[in-house]
N, C-alpha and C positions, 0 to 999 in steps of 0.2 A: 503493499498500500503505499510506502514513503517513498520507494523510487517511483511510480504512479503519480503523485501527490508534485514532485518534482519536476518530472515531465511537464508537467501539466504547467505549472507555475514559469517553467523555460518555456512554454510556447507562447503563453499570457505577454514575458516580458520579450520575446522575440519582437510579437502583434503588435506592441504597445512601444518599443522601439522604431521599427517598421513607420507605426501610425506620424512619430515627432519629427521622422528624415525626412515623410512625405509632406509634412507641413512648414517645417522648416525650407524645403525647396519654394514651395508654394511663396511664402514670404520673399525670398530671395528672387523669385522670379517677378514679385509686384516691384519691388526696388529698380528693376531694368524699364519698366511703360512709363514711355514721355505719358505726361498726362493732357498736354497740347494736342497730342491726336486725337483728344476726343473731346472735340464743340459740338455741340449738336442745338439745332433750331425747334422752336416748337413749332409742330407744324398742322397739330389738329386736336380738337378738344371733341370728347362723347361727355355730354350732359346728360343727365339723370334727373328728371323734376317731377319730384312728388313724394312718396315715403316708401317705408318699404312691403307697405300690400300692393300698392299700384304707383304708378307713372306715367312717364312719357318720356320717350327718349331723341334728343335732336345732337346736331353737330354744328361744330366752327370747323373750316377748312383754308389753309391757306393755302392758297394757288402763286406759283412763281412763274415770270412769265418773262421773254426779252421784249423790251419794247422797240422795232425797229424804227418807230415813227422819228427818233430826232435824229437815223442815218437817211431818210430818203433824198437829199441832195448829194450824199457821197456814192449814193448810188448805181448814177451815170459815167464818174471818173474811174475808169479802169485802173488805174495807181493806187487806190483807195479801196477798193473793192474784193477784199482779199478771204471770204468765207469766215475769219474767227465773228467771236463776236466782243472782243474787246472794245471796242467802241458801243454797244450796246448797255445800256443801261436793264439790271433783272429788277422787274417790279412786284412788290407784292401784297395781293389782293386777299382780304379774307372775305367768306359768306358762312353765313348761315343757312344751314341742310334742317328743314324743317319740315318734314313728309314731301309733297309735293311744292312745297314752298321755297326757294332761294333765295338769299336777300343778304344785302351788301353789309358787313358787320364792320365796327371799328375795335380794330384791336385793344384799343386803351381801356375797353371796356368787359375786357377778359375777368379780369379782380372778382369784380361786380356782377359781371352775368352765369361766373363758375365756382364762385368759391366759399359759397355756403353766406353765414353769417344774419345779423338782423336788418331789419331796413325798419324807416317809419313810416305812416301811411299819412294820408295827408291830413286825416285827422292828429296826427300828432301820437301814434300808437305805436309800438315797438312789436315788429313780429318777425318769427324765421321765415328765410329764405330757404324754396324748398329745393332750388336749384344747386344741383355739385357737380364738379366733374370729376367723373367715373374713369377716365382713362384717358391719358395722354400721349399723343401721338411725334416724335419725334425726327429728323434727318441729321444724319451725319455730314456733316460739314468740311 
């Protein structure tokens, strides 16, 4: 019995050592990661309005597009017509998607539209907001 107990203890010690080595390796690998490689921009928000018993879902989505209107004069000049987008401006436009209705949305309103909290009614009564971001979507830049 004593030999069996010693063998089990040795096996457990070996497993613990292996786990510690793996954890140390993971920690060492994390030191080598350049956090500057991980820049993200908010691309969309899924919002739930209601309670746990029921409610409604809608979303805010950002569209990124290249505005070619600024370069219409350059398109006729062969020297400047080089198929790259360096001179084009990337525009960002937000929309609210709510069932079959799509409307423009000002992203400055994201905190008040998506993060719960309270609001004052026109009669001065404080009430809980029922709209909360459920999921955020990011794009890596």
